[in-house]
Structures are given as structure tokens and as C-alpha cells.
C-alpha positions in Angstrom: -20.9 17.3 12.8 -22.6 17.1 9.4 -23.8 20.2 7.6 -26.8 20.2 5.3 -26.2 21.6 1.9 -28.7 23.1 -0.4 -28.6 24.4 -3.9 -28.5 28.3 -4.2 -31.8 29.9 -5.2 -31.9 30.5 -9.0 -34.2 33.5 -9.8 -34.1 32.4 -13.4 -34.7 28.7 -14.0 -33.7 26.9 -17.1 -37.4 26.6 -17.9 -37.8 30.4 -17.5 -34.9 30.8 -19.8 -36.3 28.4 -22.4 -39.6 30.2 -22.5 -38.0 33.7 -22.7 -35.5 32.6 -25.3 -38.1 31.3 -27.6 -40.0 34.6 -27.3 -36.8 36.5 -27.9 -36.0 34.6 -31.1 -39.5 35.3 -32.3 -39.0 38.9 -31.5 -35.7 39.0 -33.4 -37.4 37.4 -36.4 -40.3 39.9 -36.4 -37.8 42.7 -36.0 -35.8 41.7 -39.1 -39.1 41.3 -41.0 -40.7 44.5 -39.8 -37.6 46.7 -39.2 -38.7 49.3 -41.7 -41.6 50.3 -39.4 -39.1 51.9 -37.0 -37.7 55.4 -37.5 -34.0 54.9 -38.2 -33.0 57.7 -35.8 -35.0 57.9 -32.5 -36.9 61.1 -31.7 -35.2 61.7 -28.4 -33.3 64.4 -26.5 -30.1 63.7 -24.5 -30.9 62.5 -21.1 -34.5 61.6 -21.9 -34.1 57.8 -21.5 -32.0 58.3 -18.3 -34.8 60.3 -16.8 -37.4 57.5 -17.5 -35.3 54.7 -16.0 -35.1 54.0 -12.2 -32.2 55.7 -10.5 -31.3 52.6 -8.5 -31.0 48.9 -9.6 -33.6 46.5 -8.1 -33.0 44.8 -4.8 -35.3 41.9 -5.5 -35.4 39.7 -8.7 -37.7 40.8 -11.5 -39.5 38.5 -14.0 -37.9 38.2 -17.4 -41.3 39.0 -18.9 -41.2 42.4 -17.1 -37.7 43.1 -18.3 -38.6 42.2 -21.9 -41.6 44.4 -21.7 -39.5 47.4 -20.5 -37.0 46.7 -23.3 -39.8 47.3 -25.9 -41.4 50.2 -24.1 -38.3 52.1 -22.9 -35.1 50.9 -24.6 -36.3 50.3 -28.2 -37.7 53.8 -28.7 -34.2 55.1 -27.9 -32.3 52.9 -30.3 -30.7 54.1 -33.5 -31.4 51.2 -35.8 -28.1 50.3 -37.4 -29.7 47.1 -38.7 -32.3 49.1 -40.7 -32.2 48.8 -44.5 -32.2 52.6 -44.7 -29.4 53.2 -42.2 -27.1 54.7 -44.8 -24.8 56.7 -42.6 -21.1 56.2 -41.8 -20.5 52.7 -43.2 -23.8 50.8 -43.1 -23.5 47.5 -41.4 -25.5 44.3 -41.1 -26.2 41.8 -38.3 -27.5 38.8 -40.4 -29.6 35.9 -39.0 -26.6 33.4 -39.0 -24.4 35.9 -37.2 -27.1 36.6 -34.6 -27.5 32.9 -34.0 -23.8 32.5 -33.5 -23.8 35.4 -31.0 -26.4 33.5 -29.0 -24.3 30.4 -29.0 -21.1 32.3 -28.1 -22.8 33.9 -25.2 -24.1 30.5 -24.0 -20.6 29.0 -24.1 -19.1 32.2 -22.5 -15.5 31.1 -23.1 -12.4 33.2 -22.8 -10.0 32.2 -25.6 -6.9 33.8 -24.1 -4.9 30.5 -24.3 -5.3 27.5 -26.6 -6.0 25.5 -23.4 -8.8 27.8 -22.3 -10.8 27.0 -25.4 -9.1 25.1 -28.3 -12.2 25.7 -30.4 -12.0 29.4 -30.2 -8.3 29.5 -31.0 -8.3 27.0 -33.9 -11.6 28.2 -35.5 -10.2 31.7 -35.5 -7.2 30.5 -37.4 -9.2 28.4 -39.9 -11.9 31.1 -40.5 -9.4 33.9 -41.0 -7.6 31.6 -43.4 -10.8 31.2 -45.4 -11.3 34.9 -45.5 -7.6 35.5 -46.5 -8.1 33.1 -49.4 -11.4 34.8 -50.5 -9.5 38.1 -50.5 -6.7 36.7 -52.6 -4.0 37.4 -50.0 -0.8 35.5 -49.7 -1.1 32.5 -47.3 2.0 33.8 -45.4 -0.4 36.3 -43.7 -1.1 35.3 -40.1 -4.6 36.3 -38.9 -6.0 37.3 -35.6 -9.4 38.9 -34.6 -9.5 42.2 -32.7 -12.7 44.1 -31.9 -12.3 47.1 -34.2 -9.9 48.5 -36.8 -8.9 51.2 -34.3 -7.4 48.5 -32.1 -5.9 46.8 -35.1 -4.1 50.1 -36.0 -2.8 50.4 -32.5 -1.3 47.0 -32.7 0.2 47.7 -36.1 1.9 50.8 -34.8 3.4 49.0 -31.8 4.6 46.2 -34.0 6.2 48.7 -36.4 7.9 50.4 -33.5 9.2 47.0 -32.1 10.7 46.1 -35.4 12.9 49.2 -35.6 13.3 49.9 -31.9 12.9 46.7 -29.8 14.2 48.3 -26.7 11.1 50.5 -26.6 9.3 47.6 -25.0 11.5 48.1 -21.9 12.5 51.7 -22.0 10.0 53.5 -24.1 10.9 54.8 -27.5 13.1 57.7 -28.4 11.7 61.0 -29.8 11.4 61.4 -33.6 9.6 58.2 -34.6 7.3 59.2 -37.4 3.9 57.8 -38.7 2.5 58.8 -42.1 -1.0 58.6 -43.5 -3.2 60.4 -46.0 -5.0 63.5 -45.0 -8.2 61.4 -45.6 -7.1 58.6 -43.3 -9.2 57.5 -40.3 -8.8 59.4 -37.0 -7.9 56.1 -35.3 -4.4 56.4 -36.6 -3.8 59.6 -34.6 -5.5 58.0 -31.6 -3.2 55.0 -31.9 -0.2 57.3 -32.1 -1.4 59.1 -29.0 -2.0 55.8 -27.1 1.3 54.2 -28.1 3.3 57.3 -27.1 4.3 58.5 -30.6 2.4 61.7 -30.0 -0.1 63.2 -32.3 2.5 65.7 -33.5 4.6 62.9 -35.0 1.8 61.8 -37.3 2.4 63.5 -40.7 -0.7 63.9 -42.9 0.3 63.4 -46.6 -1.5 65.3 -49.3 -4.0 63.6 -51.7 -4.6 63.8 -55.4 -7.8 64.8 -57.2 -9.3 61.4 -56.4 -8.5 61.7 -52.7 -5.6 59.2 -52.8 -2.4 59.6 -50.9 0.3 61.1 -53.2 3.5 58.8 -53.2 5.7 61.7 -54.2 4.6 63.7 -51.2 5.2 60.7 -48.9 8.7 60.2 -50.3 9.4 63.9 -49.8 8.1 63.9 -46.2 10.2 60.9 -45.3 13.4 62.4 -46.8 12.7 65.7 -44.9 12.3 63.8 -41.6 15.5 61.7 -42.2 17.5 64.9 -42.8 16.0 66.3 -39.5 17.3 63.2 -37.6 13.9 61.5 -37.4 13.0 57.9 -38.2 10.2 56.8 -40.4 8.4 54.1 -38.5 5.0 53.3 -40.1 3.0 54.3 -43.2 -0.7 53.7 -43.1 -2.4 53.3 -46.5 -6.2 53.1 -46.8 -8.4 51.0 -49.1 -11.7 52.7 -48.8 -11.2 56.0 -46.8 -14.0 56.9 -44.4 -14.8 60.2 -46.1 -15.0 59.1 -49.7 -13.9 55.4 -50.0 -10.8 56.4 -52.0 -8.1 53.8 -52.5 -4.5 54.7 -51.9 -1.9 53.4 -54.4 -0.7 50.7 -52.1 1.8 49.1 -54.5 3.7 52.4 -55.0 3.6 53.1 -51.3 5.0 49.6 -50.6 8.0 50.4 -52.7 8.7 53.6 -50.7 8.3 51.7 -47.4 10.7 49.0 -48.5 13.3 51.6 -49.5 13.1 53.4 -46.1 12.5 50.2 -44.0 9.1 51.6 -42.7 6.3 49.2 -41.7 3.3 49.4 -44.1 -0.1 48.9 -42.6 -3.2 48.9 -44.9 -6.5 50.0 -43.4 -8.9 48.1 -45.7 -11.6 47.9 -43.0 -14.4 48.9 -45.4 -13.1 48.6 -48.9 -11.2 45.4 -48.5 -14.4 43.3 -48.5 -15.0 44.2 -52.2 -11.9 42.1 -53.1 -14.1 38.9 -52.7 -15.3 39.9 -56.1 -12.9 38.9 -58.9 -13.6 42.2 -60.7 -12.5 44.1 -57.7 -9.5 42.0 -56.7 -7.2 44.8 -58.0 -8.1 47.1 -55.1 -5.7 45.0 -53.0 -2.8 45.2 -55.5 0.3 45.7 -53.5 -1.2 44.5 -50.2 0.9 41.3 -50.3 3.9 43.6 -49.8 2.3 45.2 -46.7 3.5 44.2 -43.2 -0.1 44.2 -41.9 -3.6 45.0 -42.9 -7.1 45.1 -41.5 -10.5 44.0 -43.0 -13.7 44.4 -41.0 -16.3 41.6 -41.6 -18.7 43.6 -39.4 -18.8 46.4 -42.0 -19.7 44.6 -45.2 -19.8 40.8 -44.6 -23.0 40.6 -42.6 -21.2 39.8 -39.3 -22.6 41.4 -36.2 -20.4 44.0 -34.4 -17.7 43.6 -33.4 -15.2 41.7 -35.6 -12.0 43.1 -37.2 -9.6 40.7 -39.0 -6.0 41.7 -38.6 -3.4 40.1 -40.8 0.4 40.4 -40.6 3.4 38.8 -42.5 5.4 39.2 -39.2 3.5 37.4 -36.4 6.9 36.9 -34.7 7.3 40.7 -34.4 3.7 41.1 -33.2 4.3 38.4 -30.6 7.6 39.8 -29.5 6.0 43.2 -29.0 3.1 42.0 -26.8 3.9 38.6 -25.3 4.0 38.6 -21.5 3.3 35.3 -19.7 3.0 35.3 -15.9 3.4 31.9 -14.1 -0.4 31.5 -13.6 -0.9 31.6 -17.4 1.8 29.0 -18.3 0.6 25.7 -19.7 2.1 22.4 -20.7 0.9 22.9 -24.3 3.0 26.1 -25.0 5.4 24.5 -27.4 2.8 23.5 -29.9 0.0 25.8 -29.2 -1.0 29.3 -30.5 -1.9 31.4 -27.5 -3.7 34.4 -29.0 -3.2 36.5 -25.8 0.5 36.8 -27.0 -0.5 38.8 -30.0 -2.2 41.7 -28.5 -3.0 43.9 -25.5 -6.1 42.1 -24.3 -6.1 39.0 -22.3 -9.8 38.2 -22.4 -10.9 37.2 -25.8 -14.5 36.5 -27.0 -15.4 33.6 -29.3 -15.8 36.0 -32.2 -14.8 33.5 -34.9 -18.0 31.6 -34.5 -20.1 34.3 -36.0 -18.0 34.7 -39.1 -17.8 30.9 -39.5 -21.7 30.8 -39.4 -22.0 33.7 -41.9 -19.4 32.3 -44.4 -21.0 28.9 -44.3 -24.7 30.0 -44.4 -24.1 32.4 -47.4 -21.1 30.9 -49.1 -18.7 32.9 -51.2 -21.3 33.2 -54.0 -24.0 34.4 -51.7 -21.8 37.1 -50.2 -20.5 38.1 -53.6 -24.0 38.6 -54.8 -24.8 40.9 -51.9 -21.7 43.0 -52.3 -22.3 43.2 -56.1 -25.9 44.3 -55.4 -24.8 47.0 -53.1 -22.3 48.4 -55.6 -24.9 48.3 -58.3 -27.4 50.1 -56.1 -24.8 52.8 -55.5 -24.3 53.2 -59.2 -28.0 53.5 -59.8 -28.3 56.2 -57.1 -25.4 58.0 -58.9 -27.4 57.9 -62.2 -30.4 59.6 -60.4 -28.1 62.3 -59.2 -26.5 62.9 -62.5 -29.9 63.1 -64.2 -30.9 66.0 -61.9 -28.9 69.2 -62.5 -29.7 70.4 -58.9 -27.4 67.8 -57.5 -23.7 67.1 -58.0 -21.5 64.0 -57.4 -18.5 64.9 -55.2 -16.2 61.9 -55.4 -15.6 58.8 -57.6 -17.8 55.9 -56.5 -15.6 52.8 -56.1 -17.8 50.7 -53.8 -21.2 51.4 -52.2 -20.5 54.9 -50.8 -21.9 57.9 -52.7 -20.8 61.5 -51.8 -23.1 64.2 -53.1 -24.7 67.6 -52.4 -27.1 70.2 -53.7 -25.2 72.7 -55.9 -24.7 76.0 -54.2 -24.0 77.0 -50.6 -23.6 74.7 -47.6 -26.7 75.8 -45.6 -29.3 74.0 -47.7 -27.2 70.9 -47.6 -27.0 71.0 -43.8 -30.8 71.5 -43.6 -31.4 68.7 -46.1 -29.3 66.3 -44.0 -31.0 67.4 -40.8 -34.5 67.0 -42.2 -34.1 63.6 -43.7 -32.4 62.3 -40.5 -35.1 63.8 -38.2 -37.8 62.4 -40.4 -36.9 58.8 -39.4 -37.1 57.7 -43.1 -33.3 57.2 -43.3 -30.0 58.1 -41.7 -27.2 59.7 -43.8 -24.0 61.3 -42.6 -21.7 64.0 -44.0 -18.1 65.0 -44.6 -16.3 68.1 -45.9 -14.5 68.0 -49.3 -12.8 71.0 -50.7 -14.3 73.2 -48.0 -17.8 72.1 -48.9 -20.4 70.3 -46.9 -21.1 66.9 -48.5 -23.7 64.2 -47.8 -22.6 60.6 -47.6 -24.9 57.6 -48.5 -23.4 54.2 -47.7 -25.1 51.0 -48.6 -24.2 47.9 -46.6 -27.4 46.3 -45.1 -28.3 42.9 -46.4 -32.0 43.9 -46.7 -31.5 47.3 -48.5 -33.4 47.4 -51.8 -33.9 49.7 -54.7 -37.2 50.8 -53.2 -35.4 51.9 -50.0 -33.1 54.1 -52.0 -36.0 55.4 -54.1 -37.7 56.6 -50.9 -34.6 58.5 -49.9 -34.2 60.0 -53.4 -37.8 61.2 -53.5 -37.3 62.9 -50.1 -34.1 64.6 -51.4 -35.8 65.7 -54.6 -38.8 67.1 -52.7 -36.4 69.1 -50.5 -34.6 70.4 -53.6 -37.9 71.5 -55.0 -39.2 73.3 -51.9 -36.0 74.2 -50.2 -37.3 72.5 -47.0 -40.1 74.9 -46.7 
């Protein structure tokens, strides 16, 4: 008996997609052109969007036009616009046109680059593109590169690799007590989270004191390691930072590398933000000593115009990383294993997006010179903002400005500074963030968007000056 076959119904035809995609690209282009018309921070209360959206998903198909309309009317008003030129909080980031195009193509291909065989292009382009970036940063070609989503995940992998090097049996049995991790008191919280996740325990992370410029003190590190050794503990990993989150300070990596070598501790460098500046010849010195590191991180999604997420992890010991994580069940074995790099072997995740495509687009579309010019401009804008602060006795600069982050405050108590931050953020003009230095509330202004101009900063400065004049009244 023969059975008739029919194609399944397709609620969205290719022609529907073509029409909607053209409209979406036009929308993106308009958004990038007109993004300044949006308030950077939405005027929204928690739960407000949830209350406006249907409780249950639709049973029947809905037209793409309806969905796009609801995106504009419901979703967009609830967006914090990270791609706004006056998004100056945290570390400002950019999704540039070439990167956005690459994201579209990556979504269309929808590959999983877990094995070389599952997408040779994803695997090999990742190696090539990270090689280009490594060369731009002036790093030794002995560094093997792999893409993770964020620096937080990269730090986790560094800690596990460090543990494997000194305690390989931990892979099977778990590691013994007393393995220590060291970082600056200004290091990112992801180090403690990685220690928690990997089983070191938060209590085995030692925070090392910083000097007057917020850099980890090598003498304090040496003393802490020696104390731990006398107590029967083992130094496992030291995390140095090039561009701390609070103030963008740069730890003395070369000195720390010497200490790590003497004590056989793994040195991981978190250069997620600051490392990008090393593409400038005049800033190459910030990575002095990094060639002696065992691993390091740089995030192109922070300051190289690459859409989130993209974190470049480099290590001089890919064999250790692979030994720590490789686990190949029969259904993932392939005939190409002998000559192929299977990136699933170098990390926790099996599924891997085609992230390399967007960095490849960005590096080619801007070139080294184009990206250098953008980074230089951001650093110059930061210095100009510093000059405005220093010319106004009501304000004070709170930390050295190495890159494009400025830490400042109104002189006097914290309360006016808290109000100033709240008012500029709630105004929608810009978004800034804060930190605490020497027990004082400090505002942070970080420049990183490819469209940020002097006029954008001038608007922020005029708002801050008016607040200083009136006290927010």
C-alpha cells in the first residue's frame, strides 16, 4: 500500500522571511543612526514588562509583522541601550555593523563547532582569527587560543587547568584541601565564583593588598604564599589583572610572573578590558610579562566592536587544558581525530557557536589601523574629560586614567554623589556606574562605543556641572 506524503506546513515561508529580514536590517540601520533618541536607561519598574505580556504562549502562528510591531511597542521601551553612545557604565561595549552582519550569518548557518568535523570552518577560522588577534597584541605565537563566551568562564577554565597541572588526580578524585588562589583586592568577582564552582572554595581565595595606584603588591603576594606554604597549603593559581573593573589599574605582571615561577603557581592574566589597548604600539607595555603567563583573557566584545559574547582565552599549555577537560564518548569519536583540533576537548561546553565569524568580520572591515584609531580616540576623550574635571574645583579625580575609564566624584560626602549618579541615570541622558575607593562613593565613566563623540561627553559634563551648581534641587 502506498502512502501519500506531503510537506509539513511552514508558518513562515522563505518569502515571509525575506520581506521581514529586509525590514529588520532597515530597522537596525535606523537604530544605529538614531540611537541617541532613546533614553539609555528605560523608565520602568520591575515586573512592568511581565505584566504587559501575555501569560501564555500563542497556540496558533502569529504573523512576523505582528511580532515586529510588538517588539517596538513592548520590548524596546524596556531595553537598556548598551549600544548607545552615552552608555558609559561598567565597561561600555559596541555591537558594530560588521559584527551584527556576522551574527546574522552565524544564526543562519546555525552550526555547532564542537568537533572539527561538525564544522571545519568554525574550528579553523577560530584558530586563524585568534592568531591574528594574538599578533596584534604582540603575544608570543606559542599561545594557543580558544573562544569562550565570557572572561568569567575563561577564569574558571584557568583555575581548573592550574589545578590539573599540580594535582592531576583531582580529575578523578577531587582535589585535596589547601589549594590556594591569589588575586588583588581589586580583582573581578568572577575569580571567587570560579573558585566556588571548581571546588576550591571562596575561603581559599586570598585577596592581596594593592598600592596607591590600585595594583597588586608583589611583596604582599610573596608573603601570603610563604605563609600558606608554612601552613601546609599549596599555591595553585595567581590571577593578575590588566584593567581592573573598579579603576582599570594594571597589576605588575612581570614581577608577579617571577613569583609564580619560583613557587610553581599558574599565572592567569585577566586582560578582558585593558588588554585591547595593546593593539596600540604606545600601549604595548601594558602586557609586559604576559608572555610568561600560563593563560590570559582578552574580550573583543568589550573594546573591539564585537557583539556580545566573545572572550579570547590564550594559554601556553593547551596540553594541560585538554588533559583537564577532554572526555570523548563513542558517539563523538571521528576518523579525523589524529589531525584535527576538536575544540570541545578544551572546555566544559560541548555546544559551540560560530563566534569567530564576527571577530573575523570586524577585523577585516576596520583593519588594525581603523581599530587603533577608535581605541586612541576613546583614550583621548577620557583624557579630555579628565581635563574638564581638573579645571573644576568642585570635582576630584579618584584614580589614574590608563585607558578610557575615568573615576571621579564631587568633593565632600557620599550622599550628593549618590544622588548625582541616580539623577543622571534616571534622566535617560546617559548611564554611568559606581565603585567604592578608600571608603568613598565614586562614579565611573567608561568610553567604549564606536559612536561616542566629544559632544556626547559634553552633554554628560554639562549635566554634572549643573547638578554641582544646584545640588540636584
